[in-house]
N, C-alpha and C positions, 0 to 999 in steps of 0.2 A: 504494500499500500505506500503510494508515494505521500508527500506533505500537502499538496495542494487539495486531496480527496479526503483529507484528516477534518474533522469537524470540531475537532478542539483547539483549532489556529486562533490566534490571539481577536483576531478580526471578526471572527464567529463568536468568541466569548463575549466581547463588546457589544454584538446585535442581541444578543440572549436576555441582557441586563434590563431590569424593570425600568420602566420610564417614570422620573417623577409624579407625583397626581396633580402637583398645582398648574394650575393652568393659566398662563398669561392673556388677558382679555384684551385686545384693541379697541378701545372704544373710539378711535379716531375713525377708523375704518366705516365704522358703523353710522358715527355721526355724519361724515362726508356722505353717505350712500343716502341717508334720508335728509339731509337737506337739498340732494340733487333732486329725489323724488317727490321731494315737498314742493319744490321750486317748477317743476314741470308740472304736477297737478293743478299749482294755482296758475300756470300760463293756459292750459288746455281745457280746463275743467268748464263742465257744462253750467250753465248759469242756475241750475236749478239744484246744485253740489256747493256745499263750499265748505272748506277745510281750512283748520286752524290747530296750531300748536297750543296745548292745553298751559296756562300759567307759563309761558316762553320754553315748555321743557320739549324737545325734537322728538322725544322719544314716546310722547304720547299725544296723540291726533286727536280732535274732534270733527267730525263729520256731521253736517245736517242737510238731509236730502227732501227735498219738497218732492210730493206727488204731484205726477202729472196731470195736466188739463184735460180736460173730460174723459177722467177714469174716476173709480172710487175714491182712488187716492188723492184726488186733487184737495189743495186747500191743507193738506196734513204735513207735518212736519214728522221726519224720524230723524234721531239723535244716534249716534255710533261713536265711540271711544276706541279707540286701536292702541295697545301700548306695545311696543317695540322691545323687545331683548337686546342688550348689550352686544351680542353674537348675529344680531339681523346682517346677513339677509340668510345666514344659516340657519338661525329658528325663527320660526314664522311670529308675527304678531298675535297675539290674542285681543279679543273684542268683548 
């Protein structure tokens, strides 16, 4: 058996070590992504939909959707809060 096929080489032993349990979260990536998506929605949104960040917190969005004209929903307003995780977009928001 040659040394290249030996599973106990130093490189292989290093790969088998356990990874640290602590995870560093890059909140700046989520923040930039949310700012970009928020602005895109503000620019292209339908007039029946409004979006605001709650208390200037970009991780919580408040949506208000007005019911369409000539439907049973006309005159009604629906409110929705979306809460984004710091791992966004890898974790979905909750409503």
